[in-house]
C-alpha positions in Angstrom: 0.0 0.0 0.0 1.3 3.5 -0.9 0.4 6.7 0.8 1.3 10.2 -0.5 1.6 12.8 2.2 2.5 15.8 0.0 -1.0 17.4 0.1 -1.3 17.0 3.9 1.9 18.8 4.8 1.5 22.4 5.7 4.8 23.2 3.9 6.2 20.3 2.0 9.2 22.2 0.6 11.6 21.9 3.6 10.8 18.2 4.2 10.3 16.8 0.7 13.9 15.6 0.5 14.7 15.3 4.2 16.7 12.1 4.6 15.8 11.9 8.3 12.1 11.5 7.5 10.6 8.2 8.7 7.1 6.8 8.7 5.9 5.0 11.9 2.7 3.0 12.2 0.9 4.1 15.4 -2.6 2.6 14.8 -3.1 0.0 17.4 -4.9 -2.3 14.9 -1.7 -2.3 12.8 0.8 -3.2 15.5 2.2 -6.1 13.4 2.7 -3.9 10.3 6.2 -3.4 9.0 7.7 0.0 9.0 6.9 1.8 5.7 9.8 2.9 3.5 10.2 6.5 2.5 10.6 7.2 -1.2 11.8 10.4 -2.8 11.1 11.5 -6.4 12.4 14.9 -7.5 10.1 17.1 -9.5 10.3 16.4 -13.2 12.0 13.0 -12.7 10.7 9.5 -13.0 13.5 8.0 -10.8 12.6 6.9 -7.3 15.1 6.9 -4.4 14.1 4.5 -1.5 15.6 5.1 2.0 16.3 2.5 4.7 17.4 3.7 8.1 19.7 1.0 9.5 18.7 1.6 13.1 15.3 0.2 12.1 16.4 -2.3 9.6 14.7 -5.2 11.4 11.4 -3.3 11.3 11.2 -3.3 7.5 9.5 -6.0 5.4 12.0 -8.8 4.4 10.9 -8.4 0.8 10.1 -5.0 -0.8 9.4 -3.8 -4.3 10.1 -0.5 -6.0 10.2 0.9 -9.5 12.7 -0.4 -12.1 15.7 1.9 -12.3 15.3 3.0 -8.7 18.0 3.8 -6.2 18.4 2.6 -2.6 20.1 4.4 0.3 21.1 3.0 3.7 21.1 5.9 6.2 21.7 6.8 9.8 18.9 8.4 11.8 20.5 11.8 11.2 20.2 11.3 7.4 23.9 10.7 6.8 25.2 7.6 5.0 25.5 4.6 7.4 29.0 3.3 8.2 27.5 -0.1 9.2 28.7 -2.9 7.0 26.1 -3.8 4.4 26.7 -7.0 2.3 25.1 -7.7 -1.0 24.5 -11.3 -2.2 25.8 -11.7 -5.7 26.9 -14.6 -7.9 30.5 -14.8 -8.9 31.7 -15.8 -12.3 31.2 -19.5 -11.4 27.6 -18.8 -10.4 28.3 -19.3 -6.7 26.5 -16.9 -4.3 28.9 -14.7 -2.3 28.5 -11.7 0.0 30.3 -8.5 -1.0 30.4 -5.2 1.0 28.6 -2.3 -0.7 30.1 1.2 -1.0 28.1 3.0 1.7 28.6 6.4 0.2 27.0 5.4 -3.1 23.4 4.8 -4.0 22.5 1.2 -4.8 21.2 1.0 -8.3 18.2 -1.4 -8.5 18.9 -3.1 -11.8 17.6 -6.5 -11.1 14.2 -7.9 -9.9 15.9 -9.0 -6.7 18.8 -7.5 -4.7 19.5 -9.2 -1.4 21.3 -7.3 1.3 22.5 -8.2 4.8 23.1 -5.8 7.7 26.2 -7.5 9.1 25.9 -6.3 12.7 22.3 -7.7 13.2 22.3 -10.4 10.5 19.0 -8.9 9.2 18.5 -9.6 5.5 16.2 -7.7 3.1 15.5 -8.3 -0.5 14.7 -5.2 -2.6 13.7 -5.3 -6.2 10.7 -4.7 -8.4 7.4 -6.5 -8.9 7.2 -9.0 -11.8 7.1 -7.3 -15.2 7.6 -10.5 -17.2 6.9 -14.2 -17.1 8.8 -17.2 -18.3 7.3 -19.9 -20.5 8.4 -23.6 -20.2 11.0 -23.1 -22.9 12.7 -20.3 -20.9 11.6 -17.4 -23.0 10.5 -14.2 -21.2 7.3 -12.4 -22.0 6.1 -8.9 -20.8 3.5 -8.4 -18.1 1.9 -4.9 -18.4 3.2 -1.8 -20.2 6.9 -2.7 -20.6 9.2 -3.9 -23.4 11.1 -7.1 -22.6 14.3 -8.0 -24.5 15.3 -11.7 -24.1 18.9 -11.9 -23.0 21.2 -14.2 -24.9 24.8 -13.9 -26.2 23.5 -12.3 -29.4 21.5 -9.6 -27.6 24.1 -7.0 -28.8 22.8 -7.4 -32.3 19.3 -6.4 -31.3 18.0 -2.9 -31.9 15.1 -1.9 -29.6 12.8 1.0 -30.4 10.7 2.5 -27.6 8.7 5.6 -26.8 9.8 8.1 -24.2 9.6 7.0 -20.6 8.8 3.4 -21.6 10.3 0.8 -19.3 12.7 -1.6 -21.1 13.8 -4.8 -19.3 16.6 -7.1 -20.4 15.2 -10.4 -19.1 16.3 -14.0 -18.6 14.7 -16.9 -16.9 15.5 -19.5 -14.2 18.6 -21.5 -14.9 20.2 -18.9 -17.2 23.4 -17.3 -15.8 23.7 -13.8 -17.2 26.3 -11.1 -16.6 25.1 -7.7 -17.8 27.7 -4.9 -17.8 27.1 -1.2 -18.3 30.2 0.1 -20.1 31.3 3.0 -22.2 31.3 2.9 -26.0 35.1 2.5 -26.1 35.0 -0.4 -23.5 32.3 -2.1 -25.5 34.2 -1.8 -28.8 37.4 -3.1 -27.1 35.7 -5.7 -24.9 37.4 -4.4 -21.8 36.7 -3.3 -18.2 34.0 -6.0 -17.9 32.9 -7.1 -14.4 32.9 -11.0 -14.2 31.8 -11.0 -10.5 28.2 -9.8 -10.9 26.6 -12.7 -12.8 23.0 -13.4 -11.9 20.6 -16.3 -12.3 
């Protein structure tokens, strides 16, 4: 469930991008509810930034969804970047799941439908991604769900040209059992097949 508080604030300007802002559930009938996450979207932008305060990390839902292309921040109560060790579960080049510390001073870019993180001090894990925008048929091909364009990942994907309209969501998709490693690189790196990251393969 999503709630927009913009219209109920007497003056939304000072608090609209306040990184200390939290939402607490105080209704007694919702005592078992998870702590809602705060999301910020700048005016004129379609990109959402979701904020997790690590002091309350055990109060958030274990699985949460956002918009494709979103960013995730781990913060202290005062709004600064946390110095707590946050580990991300990724697959190495051999497809083995490993835990790697994130760079706390950088936003986490939500590129996949599941990103799993662990707060090392408490052992709390959360999975953040986006709701299903595609489905897989028995042959392993991906098909769109809703108003998105799905490009099936394979080793010849680089030969595909995809045309979309402005603001349309495009997903590079692969199905269970396929180990894919997608790298965002410059044109020069692409042409020279260099500076690729072999440690971020995903099933």
